[in-house]
N, C-alpha and C positions, 0 to 999 in steps of 0.2 A: 504493500498500501506506498503511495505516496503522503509524506505527511511533509511537504517544502521545508525538509530539513529540520522538522520540529524532532527533537529529542523524545519518544515516548515513555522511553524508563525515568524520565527528571522527577516524576513523583515520587515513586521510589525511591531513587537518589535522594531528593529532600529528605522523607522520613527517616531515613539511617546516617545522613552526614551531616543535617543542617538542623539542627533542634532549634537554632538560632531563629529559624524561619517561624514557628510554631503559631505566634501571635502577631510577626509583622508582614509586611508587603514591601519589599525592598528593592526600591527600583533608580539606585545611584551605582551601579556598577562601574561607570564611566570615572567614580572616585575612588572608588575601591571595590573589588569584587569580594564575595565571603572564602573562608577556607572551610573546607569539610572536618568533620569530629572526627577521622580517619586517621589524618595526617599528622594531627593535633597530638593524637593518643600515640602515633608511632615517633614521634620526634621526643616525647616527652620522655617514651619506654627507652630511646636512644640514649638518651641524658642522662639518666637512671644507671647504663647498665655498659655504658664505656667513660674513660676519663681524657677530658679533650683540654691538653694544655694551648697555653700561646706559640702559634706555630715561628714565632723569632727564637727557637731553641732546639737545639738538636736531643731534648729527652724524649722520651716513648710516646706520653701524650702528647707533645706538641708535634711530633712529626706524624703522630695520624690525626691530629688536626688537619697538618698540611696536605698528607696523602687525599681525607675528603673533601677537600676545599681543590684540591687539581679535580679528582673526579667530576665533581661540580660544576666548575668551569668549562670540562669538555661538555658537560651535557648541555648546558646552557648554549655553547653554540651547535651543537647538533639538533637544538631546540628551533631556532631559526635556521639552518641547513645552512649554516656558518664552518667552513674549512678552515681548521688550527694551522693550517700550512700559511693561508692569508689574515689572518682576524685574530684577535685576542680579546680577552674579557675582562675589562678593569671594573672592581667591583667597588660600588658608591653609596651613599645613604641613601639616594634616591635620584632619578631624572636629571630634577636640577642642578645637583651637586656635578653630575656630570656633563652639563651643559657648563658651568664654571671653569670645570678642568677644561674643557677645551679653548674658552674664552681665555683665561692665563695661559695657555698654551700660543694662540696667537697672538694675544697682546706683547709676548715676548722677541715675537718676532723685531727685526732689526726695520726699522721703520715703520714699525705697527700694522695696522692692515684695516682694510674696508670690510662694511658689513651690510650686508644686504639680508633682508629679512621679511617674509610672507605678510601680509595684511592681517590673517587667520592667526597668526602667532599666538603662542601662549605668553604669559609675563613674563617667564622664565626666559624663553627665547627672545623676549623684546630687549630685555635688560641689557644684553650681551652690549649692545651701542653702546653704551656708557663706558666700555673697555676698548673699543675702535676707536681708529682715527676718525673716521667719517661714518654715516651710516645711511641707507635708503630701505624706506618702508615700500615693498614693492605691492602695489593695491589689486591686484589681480593675477588670473593665472596667467592673461594678455601680457599683462608686463614683465611676468618673469619670461615669457615667450621672447618679448622684445629685446629684455634684458641678456639673454642665451645669446643674442646673435650678436650682441655687443662686441667688439674684438678688444677691447680695452682691457689689459694684462697684470692689473696690481693686485699685488697680495690681497687676497681677498677671503672671507666666507662670506658662505651662502646658508640662510636655515630656515626648513618649513616643516609646519607639521603633516605628519603621513595621514592623520585625521582631526579634523577640527573638534577641540572638545566639547566646542559650543554648540554646534549643529548635526556631527557627526560627519560632516562631508568628506571622502575620503581623496586625498590627493595624488597627483602623478608623484611616482617613484621613482620614472624615469630620468627627473633632472638630474639628478645623481651623474648617471652616464655621459648626460648630452656635459653637461659642466669640463667633466673628465677630459672630454674629446674635445671641449670648444676653446676651453680658458686656462690655460697655464695658469700656474701658482693660485688657482680658487680651490678649496676646499667646501665639502657638503657636509652638513650637519641636519639629521634628518632626529626632530623630535618625535619620537615613537612611543610614546607612553600612553596616546589615546589607543591606537592603529594598534598595537599589540597587547590590549586587553580581550580582544576578540577575534584580530584580525590574524593573516597568516601573513607572516614578516620574512622572504625568504631571501636571504642574502646568498644563494649559491653561487651565483656570479660575481666574484670579485673585480670584474671591468664596469659593471656598472652598480656595485652597492656603493651606498653614500660612504663616504670617508668616516667618519663618526655616526656612531646610532646610540639614541637614551632612551632608557625604559626605567618602569619601576613594576619588579615582580607581584607588590601585593596589588598591581592592579589585575594582575593577569590569576596569581593563584590564591590572593586573600591574604596571603603570610609567604613570609618575613615582611617588615617594613626594609627593604633592602632594593636598592638599584644598583642598575650598570650600563657601561661605557662599552660598546662594540665597537672597535678600532680595527681598521683596515692598515695593517701593517707598514705597506709603502707609504703611507700617510703619516706616520708615526715624525717626521723630520721635524714637526712645529712644537714639539716639546725637547727637544733639546737643549734651549736656551731657557728654559724653565725654570724662575730662578730660584723658588722653595722646594726644600729637601727635606723631608720627614722620616722617623724610625724605619729602619727596616729597606731604605730605597737604595741605599750606599752602599759601597764596598771599601769604601775608606773615607777617615773624614780627621783632620784635625782641628780641635776645638780655638788653637792660638792663631792659627793663620789664615786670615780669609781667603775663602777661594780656592782653598785645597783640598780639595773632595771627588769624592769618584763615584758618580752612580752607577748602581746596575744597568745591566744591559741588553739579558739574553731574552728579555721581553717585555712589552709597554707594562704590564699590570707590575712587573719588579718594580720600576721606579715611578708610577704614578697612585701606588696603594700608600698614601703614605698613613705611616704607624701600623697599629695593630688593625688586619682587616674586623667586621664583623663574625665572626668565623661561627661563632656557633649559629648564627641566622642564616648563613650559607650553607651549613649543615642540615637548617630546617626546609631549608629552598630543596634538596635532597627530597624528602620527603613529599614536597606539595608538587614535584616531579612527579614519582612516581605516584601518588592518588590521584593527578590529573590525568594520564595515562591511563589506569586504570579504570575513575569513573568514564569518560568521555572521549579515550582513540586518542582523539587529537584535535588541534587548534582549528584546525580544518571542520571539524564536527560543532565545534563549539561556534563559529562563525557561522555557518548553517542556521542553528538551532535560535541565537540569539537575534540575527537579522530577520529571520520568519516572525519571530514575535514583533520586535519593530517594525516592521512592514503590514501587521496585523492595525497594530496598535493607528498608524499613519493613517491607511484607509476608511476607517473610523471615526478615528477626529477630523480626518479631511470633509465628512461627510456632515458631521453635528453641527447642527442649525436651530436658532433658536423661532416660534411660533410665526415670526415675520419674515423667517428667511435668510434673515442674517448668520454667518457663519458663526458659532461660537468661535472656534480657534485660529491664530493667526500661524503657521509653521513654519518654522525659518530652516533655510539651506535648498539644495536644485531639486522641487518635488519629483523631476523625473529619477533623480537618483535613489528611490526608495524601490526600484526595477531589481536593482545588485546589489549584493555587495559587494563588490567591484567599486562602488561607488559613494555608497552608505554603508557608515556603521550601523550598530542597533541603537541608535539614540533619536530622541523625538524631543526636537526642542521649541517651545510655543507659549504663546499669549493669550489671555480669553476676553473677548468684549463683550457686553451687555446686547441686549436687543436693540439699544438706543445708540450701539456705536461706542459709549464709554468704554474705559480697559480696568479691567479688575486686576486690582495691585496682587502682585506676585507672593508678597508676603501675608497677607489675607488668603491667600489658596494654600499655602505652603503650612498655616498654622491649624485651617481645616484638615487637612491629609494627618498631620503629626497628630490630632485628634484620635483619625480613623486606623492610626496604624500604620500608613505608606510615610515610604523616607524617600523622598526626591531630593533634588537640588534645586534652589532659584540662586538669583540676583545673574551677577556680572559672567561667574564661570572664569575668573581671569582670564579674560579673552576681551580687550579691549578693542579691537580691531574688528569682531563679529559681532560687537554692539553696536558699533557703527555699520557696518553692513549690514547686517541681516534686520536690526530693530529698528534701523534708520536714523539713527541720529548722528546731526554732524555733529565736527570734532566743537564746535562754535557753541552749540547746544549741549553738549558735555561739559564742556568749562564752565557755562553758564550755572547747570546743576550745580557743580563742585562747590562754585561762588556762594551759590546758595545753601550750602553745609551737607550737600549729598557726598558719601563715604561709603567705599565698600560695606557690605552687611548691614548696612543701618535701615530705617525704617522707610524709605523715601523711595517706593517702588513704580510710583509714578508723577513725574512731575511736567509742568505744561503741557500735562494733554496728551504725553507718551509716556510706555514704560520706561525704567531705567535698565533693564536686566529683564529676565525671562524663568521659566521652568521648564525644568529638563528632566526626562525621565530618561533609561538607559536598563539596557538588559545584560544577562551575562549568561554564564554555563547553566548554574542554577534555576534560572528565572524559568515561570510556566505558563499557561494558555489562563489559568485562574488568576495569575495577578494582571495579567493584560484584562479580562473580563471586568474585576475589582475597578481597576482603575477608570474602566469607560464607564461602567454604570458610575461611579463617585461621579464623572463631570456631569453626565445626565441627570443624574438626580440634585447637585448640586448646584449645577449653574445654566442649563438650560430653561429659557424663559418660556412656562406653555402661560399662557392664556386662561385663563380659568372660564368653564362654560357660562358664568352668570355671575356680575357683581355682587358679592356678597358683605352686606353690613350688617350691623349688630346696634341697636340703638342703647346707649347709656343715659339715664338720668343725670344732672347736673345738679344736684342740690347743694345745701349750703350746712350739710353735717362738718361738724369740727373736726380737722384732724389734731394730733397729738405726738409728739414724739413717740415713739415706740422704744430706743435704744440708742446708745451714745456707744461707740467703741474707740479707745485709741491703741495704735499698734507703736507702740514704744519702740519696740527693735523691728525695723522694717523686715517684710515678710514672712514675720513669726508671729506666733499666735495674738490676739487682741487682749484688750481688757474692759472689760464691760464697767462703763461708769454706774456705777449701783444709783437707785431710785433716793430722789432729793436732795443727791448732793451737785452744787453749783459749779458745773467745768469751766474754766477759761479759757475766752476764746482770744486769740491772738492773728495780728495779719498773716503768720502763716500757716494757720489750723487752729485746729484745738491742742492746748498744752499738751505737751510731752510726743504730742504722736509724731512718729518717724525720726526721733531725734539721733535716735543709733541704729547701728547695724552690724550686718556682719561682713570680717572681711577675709579674704583668702589670706592665706601666709605664703603663698607661692607668688599670685599675680597681685596682691592688693588691691584687688575687685573687689564691690561690693555683692554679694551674695545672694541671689534670689529662689523663691521658691519653686520655679518652676526647672530650675538645674538640682535645686538639693530638698527632697520632698520632707525628709526629714526637720524640716523646719518648722514645719506646723506644731511639733511636738513641744520648742520652746517656749514658755507661760509665763510672759513677764505681768509682774502685780505693781500696782503702784502703792506706797505706802507714803501717804502724805504728811501723812503726823509726824512720823520718823524723819521723813525726808529720805527714802529710801527707793529705788527699786529693785524690788525682790524677784529672782529667775530661779526657776524650776524647768524640767524636764520631763513630761508626765508619764514618759513609758520607760525614762529611765531614773526613776524616786532617789536611788542610791545614790547619786551624782550629789542630792544634798542642795541647798537654796543658797546663790550666788547675793548680796549684799552688796549692791551698788548704788554710790551716793548723788542725788539729784542735784546736788548742790552745783551750780558752775561758773563761781567764784574763782577768778584767774588761779590765786593760792589752792583752790583743791583739785584745779586741772593740770596744774603744776608737771603732776606724774604722768602725766599723759603724754606718748609720743605722735608729735604733726607728721603727719608721712600726705602723700597724693595715692587719690584713690580716681575709680571713675564709677558713676552712678548712673544709670541708665543713658549713657555715650555722654555726659557731663562731667569733664575734669574738676575734682573737687579735694580739698584739704582736708581731712580728715582727724581726730584726737586718738589714738589706738592703746588701744589698754594691753600693755607685755608681760602682766605681771603668770607667772607659771599655772596661778591656781586659776584663773580666767579661762587663759588658752586651753587649758587641759578639758575644764570643764564643754566648753564647747566644742572642741576636736571630739571628746569622746561624744557626744548628745548628737552630733552629724556625721561623723565618721570622715571628716575632713580635717587637715589642717586649717581653722581659722581663731579668729578672737573676736573681740567686740572693738567696736571704735564708734566715737561720739562726733556728732556734727551739728554743734550747739547753733543755733541762731543768730549768733553775732558772728560768724563765720559763712552763713549763707551768702553766694552768689547764683543761686538758682532760681529761675524765674516759672511761673507756670507756662505752657507750653501749648500753645494752640494747635487745633485739628489734629492733635495726636499725631504730630507726626514728628517730634523731635524740635521744633523748632521753637525756642523759647521766646519770648514777647520782654524785650529790655524794659518794657515799664510793665508790666503783667503782675500779679502778685508773686510775692514772696514765697518760695516753699524751702521745706528742708529735704528729707530725703525720701520724699514720697514722687512714686512717677511722674505726675505731671501738675498737679492743682495741690493748692492749699486743703480741700475738704472734699469728700467724695456723698454724694447724697444719693440714697434710692428710696423707693415708693411701696412700702408693704403688697397694694394692691396689685404692682407691676411684678414683683417675685411670685404673688400667687396666678398671675397670669402666666408667668413662666413656668411652674409646675403643674399648670393645666395642659401644656404646652407637654414638658415633660412626661406626662400620667397618659397623653394620647401615645405616645411613642412605646408605651410599656418601660418607663425607666424610671431611676429613684429619684424622691423629687428631692431639693435641694433647702436649704435654711438660709437665712438673708444673708451670713456669716461668709457664706464661698465667694459673696461678692465682695468683700472688705471693706463694707463702706463704715465712715464713722456716722453717719446720720441715717437710722430707720425709720422716714416717717409714716406713723402707723394708718391705718382705716378711718374713715371718717364714721364718725359713732352714726349715722343713718346709713348707711352701705351703700351711698350712691358715688363711692370711687371710680374712677375710671383708668383702669390701667394705662400706664404710660403717657398721664395726664402730665408727669414732670418736662415730655417732651414742650409743652408749651409755656412752662414757668419761665418768667424773665426772668422774679424777684421772690425770697418768701420770709417771712419773719418770725421767730423763736419767740416766745415772749416778748421780751422788747428788742432783740436783736436783730437785722436786716443780712439775708446774707445776698448777693448777687448770683447767678448762675453763669457758668461761664462757657457751659458747651456740654455736648454728651460726652461719656465716656468707653473710649473704644475700645472692646476688651478681646485678650489673649486667652490662651490654653490656660492660663491661672485656673481659671476658674473648672477646670474640669479635678481641681486637686480638694478633696474629701476632706475640712479644717479639723477633723476629730481623727482621722484613723491616715491619713495620707495617699487614701486609695483613690486610686481613679476615674472618677466619675463622668464619663462623654456628653452625658445629656442635655446641662444644662448650654453645653457652647453649640452642641449642635442644635439646639430648639431657639437659641438667640439667633442662629444662619442662617435658618427657616423663616423667622421670623422678625429678627432686626437689623437684616443687612440694610443697609442704606447710603448707597453711593460707593459702594464695596466696603464700608463700615462695618463691622461687628458693634451694636453699641447696645447699653443699660447703664441707667443709671447719669447723674448729673455733674461734673465739676461745679463747686463753688468759692467763692470768698467770700468775708465777711466785710461787710461794707461799714465802719465805727460812726458813731453818730458825731456831729459837728462838737460838739464837748463833751469828752466822756471824762468824768472826774473819778470813777468806779472800772476795775476791770470787766470788761464785757464777761456775760456766765450765760448757758444755757443750761439745762437741766433734763433728765426724762419727764416726761408729762405735760411738757412745756406745750402748749397751744400753738399750731402753725396758720399762717394766714400767707395764701399765694397772688401772687397777682399774674397773669399770664399775658403772654407778648401781645402789645397792642393794645391793652386794657388802657383807660383814659385815668379813671378814678385812684390813681394813688396819690395817698394822705400820708405818705413818711416822709423826710427829711426836707429835700430839695424838687423841682420839676426836672429830673436829669434821666428820667426815664423817657427822651424820646422817640420817636418811629425811627430814625437811623440806630438807635441802642439797640431796637428790640432787632431791626434788621440784621446786626451784628450778629446779635445771638441765634437767632436763626440758622445764619448760614453758618455760625462755628459747631451747630448740632450737626445740618444737616446738607453742606455744602454752599458754594459758591452759586447753585442755581438758581436758590430758595425766597419768597419773599413770603410777607406775613399779611395774609388777608386778614384786617381785623372783623369780628364779631360783637356783637350788640355787649354788654356789660353783665357776666353771670354766666357766659357761655363761653365755650371753647373756640379760639380760634384756630383757621386751616393754613394748611401751610400748601405754597405753590412752589414745585417741585422738577421742573423740565416740562411744563406744559399741563400737568398734570395737578389737579387738586387731591391731595392727599388728609385725612386726618392722622396723622401719624400718633395715636394714642391705642391703636389695639390691632390686635392680628385676629384673622379668621381663618379656621380650618375649611379647604375646599377641596370638593373632590376632580383632580385636575381630567383632562381629557386624554382619551387614548395616544400614546406618543406616536409621531408619526416618521420618528426616524428609523423604527425598521428592525434594527438588531436588538433595541433589548427594551422592546416598547411593553407598557404595562400600566396599569391603573396604579397611583400612587397618590398619598393625601399629600398636601401640598398646604403652607402655613404662609399667608400673605397679607399683606397691608390692606385693608379695607380702602375702596378706592370711590369718591363720588365724583362725578363727571357734570 
């Protein structure tokens, strides 16, 4: 039976060899593929059965290591059909280290060298230009062909990727032979890191092979973390004048006399592998080669299998459309490439558009994928040229984005109406049809817009029932458990939020960065309590009571803070100076509680240089409210009626309901006494008054996967995020709750305070009868607040006093106050057609 190259035994292989895939859908093989269980076990048995010493010694254990390394070196050459008579393998840390080794050799040439590189080159290839005398980026295959016909003969290096790590396009390999025939004194460097992952790299003909080829073994076999440079022996002259030498690469050396040394010369690896090689990793590679051959037969089989999956994914993704006919996916690369693995690797890179043509941010997609157990790559993929070429950003646009704050791996996924990167899925030897089907179903269910058969609305009465504060929560330590303010206690409100809120954090002792519950879920077990009577922060760990209780003084006077160490850190992308607790007692407590080397740090209000971040996109407003260690704003407010509505949606899914604390709000506004609350009424509020204090609402809170962490057990519960994705995704942002800041009275003689049970009064956007302070709430303020919540295309349509206003977004009038379960029509796409229940905004035309 013709399977189109698909390995029908892959499910059996996955069950026995890849237990790590039992609850994951891994689609990032272009970054690294996965290692088989049997190879790891064989490697562990080998290490515990034999004594391996440093190869730079004549001892029996050292000679055993040398023998094994020599055997593996030959196996690597055979894997690529490279004759050891003409080629040698130099083991490196990774492909990038191999590239740098070539750059060092070229830069040692008398007179330096000229550098030419392909537009689709990985960042590691582009970096070589800084070591050259002059460099030129060849912006297309046609430019490469034109350059090949140029008869200039200066010492030069041409580098290109065998496969684009961004789009998967496979570039011509014959350029190496062309260069050798047409350009004397010009060398070729092939970056095969992406190609070798599943491709068949054949170096059997030394006359057409690249002079230098680099790749990483973890991309091919999953393990070890090791790379290599395959050098063509006839091209090794560039290393003759390399200045640096390391241990093991010289036959003779006098430390007291400069330039008196003799390099080893019998093989390129002998004088290029500086210092002790990673001999244990090389021995591990031997076992990986064994398992690869036993499980998959050959790299050609892997190539056919992985490509068949990418081809199927591409064909379906290219047909996915919204109900209005607009395509969901914009797929990058040459579309005719998917006809053959000769021209296309097993990669599909893409972005998605909504039915109105606006772009869906790739970070939003990645968050939802992570919640659903998918592993993909998003962003620029370290390939600036492909972002320009494929995504369609000009150099000027990219410079403008950088000037506006965009950096690698930040939250700015759509700027000035264009994506700044892409989503990449990639397949490997152990990928399966089920992975493809699950991913396609995810795209269809989550992003294909289907018009409901009828517009559904539900009436809510807007009564005069009085709301009160249900709870006040302070989070003294960022990302740890909250402290519930007791009923009857007046709690001070300061410009940066509730007093003591997020004034401390945990910092990693290795990186110095502030830690987050998203990465370290055990932080939910850290329980800070505020003992105001004795001026102490009491810290315990409720799953480890044996650790006892830490007592941290609340006093922030300079004299009491003198023992703390000032150090730099990063919080949500911001560079800050923090005061770190370095006593063994504190460091040991948190290290034991979290299982990571960390300690406590303080960020008192006197040090703050952080401000409210508008649009939830890490763009701080210079004149906005001050914040301490919160992500975005001084105060976060949620509405009990909205929590209840989320739980209704979770219940429809058959999921586990959540308590308000999963949203980590400071203020929970209770339901109205007469039961007339509207869910998501807070979307329409511009200001609220709690007791005697007034708060301005700054915009909706953009949500991430952190709400999937149960705040009592640290267990994963994806239901709230998935429900909000279906019901509260507006302009690509999943929102819930409102950011707020305190608006102080003109003459405050006593500290501003609020307490649990205080009455709450709300003002809607556009409501004219506001009776507090001055008339600062003009229409432009109301419009601005709406746009912060829902996007720049939003306007406010005022309604009569006492009624809810409507929002006009993209030509339609929405009441962003509720979401309705409706039955979608039968899907028209054909491949995954089925009825499904979707939750949508109630629209009024």
